[in-house]
N, C-alpha and C positions, 0 to 999 in steps of 0.2 A: 690677705683676703682677695685682692684683685687677681692675684695669680691663681688662687683656687677657683674663682669664677671663670677665669679664662680657660682653665683646664676642663671645667664642666662644659663650657660652650663647645670646645674642640671635640670632646667626647660625644656630645649630642649630635653635632654636625656630622661627625664621622659615622655614628650609628645610622643616621638618616641616609647618608650616601650608600652605606652597605645595604640597607633595607631597599632603597630604590633600585639598586643594581640587582638584588635578588628578585624583586618583582618584575623587572624588565626581562629577566631570563627564566623561562619555564624550567629549563634544565637545572638552573641554580636553585630555584624554589623546590624542585622535586627532591633535591638532595636532603632537604630538611624534612618536608612533610609527605613527599611522594604525591602531592596534590598541587594543582595550580593555586587554588584558594580553598582553605578548609576552615569551617566554622562549626565547632561542636555544639554550641548553644548560644542563642541570642534572645534577650528579653523582648526586642522588637524586630526590626529588619536585620537580617543577617548581613546582607550586602545591599547598599542603597546608592544609586547614582542619580542625582537630581538633574544633571545636564552635562552633555559632552558634545564637543564639536566633531568627534569621530565616533568610534564604536563605544557603546556603554561599557561593556566588559569584553575584553578580547584576550583569549588564551590561545597562543599559536600551537603549543604542543606540550604534553606532559606524560610521563610514564604511568602515572596513576590517574586520579580523577581530576578533570579540569577545574570544576567548581563543586565542592561538597559541603552541604549544609545539613548537619545532623538534626538540629532542632531549632525552630524559631517560633516565637509566640505571635509573630505577625507574618510578613512576607519572607519567603526563603531568599529570593533574589528579587530586588526591586529596582527597575530602571525607569525613572520618571520621564526622561527625555534624552534622546541621542540622535545626532544628525546621521550617524552611520547605522550599523547593526545594533540592535538592543543587546543581545547576548550572542557572541560569536565564539565557537569552539572549532578550530581547524582540525585538530587531531588530539585524541586522548587514548591512552592505552587501556583505560577502564571506562567509567561513565563520563560523558561529555559534561552534563550538568546533572547533579544528583541532589535532591532534597528529600531527606528521610521523613521529616515531619515539619509542617507549617500550619499554624492556626488559620491563616488566610490563604493567599495564593502561594503555590510552590515557587513559581517563577512569574513575575508580573512585569510587563513592559507597558508603560503608559503611553509612550510615544517614541516612534523610531523612524528615521529617515529612509531606512531600507527594510530588511527583514527583521521581524521582532526576535526571532530565534533562528540561528543558522548553525548547522553542524556540517562541516566540510568532509569529515571522515570519522567513522566509528567502527571499531572492531566487532561490535555486536549491534545493539539497537541504537538508532539515531535518537529516538524518543521512546521511553518506556514508562508506562504508568501501571502500577500494580498495587495489590493488597487493598487497603481500606480507602474507599472514595465516598465522600459525603453526598455528592450529587451525580455529576456526569464525568466520564473520562475526558471528553473534549466538548467544549461549548464555544461557539462563535456567534457574536452578536450581543445585543443588549438583553438584559433579563426579560424584558417585556416583548422583545422582538428578536428571537433567536433564529439565525439563518441556518445553522448546522450544529448538530450535536451527536455524540456517541454516548449512550447511557452506560451505567456501570454494569448492566447485564449484557452489553455488547450490541445493542440495537442502535442502528444509525438512522437519523432523521435529517432531511434536507428541505428547506423552504425554497425549492427550485428544482431543476432537473439534473439527472445523472448523464454525463456525456462520456461516450466510449464506443466500443464496437457494437455491432447491431444485433447480436443474438444472445439468447439465454441457453446455457448448456448444463447438463447434469454429468457429473463424473460417474462413469460406469465401467465395470470390468469387461474385458473382451473374452470371447470364446476362442481360445488358441493363443498364439503369440502376438504381442503388440506390434512387433516388427512387420507383421503381415498387413497392417492397417496404415492408412495415411490420410491426412486432412482432405476433405471433399468426398470421402467414401460414403455411399448410401448404406445405412445400417438397418438391421431387423432385430427383433427380440430373439435372444438365443433360445433354441428349442431344448437345450439340455442343462443350462446353468441359470439359477435365479438372479435377477437384477443384473443381467449381462447382455451384451450385444454380439452379433455376428455380422459378417459381410453379406449383403443381399446377393442372391444368386439366381433368382427366378422372377418372372414377370408377374405383376399384379399381386404381390405378396401382401396379405392382410396383417402380417406381423411387422410391417415397416414402422420404424420408431423415430428416425431422424438422420442426421448427417454428422460425420466427424468434423467438429468445428475447427476452422483454421485459426481464428483469433476471437474466442468468446468474450463478450462484454460482461456477462455475469455467469458465475459457476455455482451450481448447487452441489452439495456433497453430503453423504451420510456422516463423514468425519469433518465436522464443521471447521475446526481450526487446524486441520492437517493438510499438507500438500498431497497431490495425487500420488497414489502408489504406483509401482512399476507396471501393474497390469490394468491401469485405468486410463481412459481417454475421455475428453469432453465431448459429449453427444449433444449437439444442438437440436432442440425440440421446438424452438420458437424464434422468429426473427429472420434476418436475411443473411445467407451464407453462400460461399462458393461451393458448388456441387458438381460432381462428375455426372455427365449426361451422355446419352447415346441416341442417335437418330434412327435406331433399328426399327422403330414403329412409325417412321415418317419424320420429316423435319420438325424441329421444335420452334415455335414462335412465342414471342412475348405474350404472357397471359394464359398459355396452355397449362392445363392441369397435368401434373407429373405423377408417375408411379414408379415402382421398381422395374428394372429391365432384366433380361436374361444375362446381359453382360455383368459380371460380378462387380458390385460396388457402384453401379450406375443407375441413373433415373432415365425414363423415357416418357414420351408423350402418352397420356392416358386416353385411349380411344373408348374404353369401357370404364367409365368413372364409377366403380362400385364402392359402397361405403366400406371404409377400413383399409382401402388400398391407396388412397391419395396422400402423397408426400407434401405437395405444395404447388405453387404457381411459378412458372418460368418468368424471369425478369430479363432474359436475354435470348437471342436466337441461336440455333445450331442447325445448319442446313444438312450436314452429312457427317458420317463417321462418329467419333467420340471427341469430347472436349469438356471444358469446365465453364459453367455459366452460373450466374447468381440466381438464387431461388428464395422466394418468400415461403418459409415453412408454415403450412396450414394443414396439419394432420387431420384427416377426416375419413 
């Protein structure tokens, strides 16, 4: 009998050592499941960490998914407290953290000494939320005092300001080849193509529309979730932008109203401020020749 119990103890200890070794190596774990951690179903929390002196969950690398929870009746991944990162995924060949279904939070980090969720490298999306969402895609702050949220229809709200570059631009196609345009160019409405722009080429043009934005802060587009096409450029219509200018109508001083110049793609001082020809106000001086100055766009 004693010998039988001894054998059982040895087997249990041996199995524990093997399991620890597999968990310590993402490559070893991948050979079995192709995932760092995989839970097909859990009646409550799929993975729960109540406290850790280091990272709550740390997966250094796996060929498949780092953490995969297919179904949980409570939290998909729950880290109550961690002195390091709540959930850290350095590298994953597939999803960094994936929760297919959770009755409560997909990933919940109650307290973390550093980042709540950190993704060091991902072949596709660092964080992706899709399909059915009960409330908001992203919500930050307490339920009664939300600081930031992105609703399930894609609308973003912030209880504060947006910080970034200083202009608002619209993506618009160009008349001709994009290679013939560059940031800072003064633009007019194309005379031949709908919702398109052309390089300004005459003084006091009533078709002036804006400036080719160097670094737009906000971009509007008819294709809301798509990148700019090969024939589109960001046309700044509001805000402060670098703008090509010419002193052909006299030196430009700060505060001068600007209009289109005869020099293609340039603005000049407006000596005859007619309605429809004003591009904006100069925020810098230009004594002679041509150059680039900052301009406050105030189309009028």
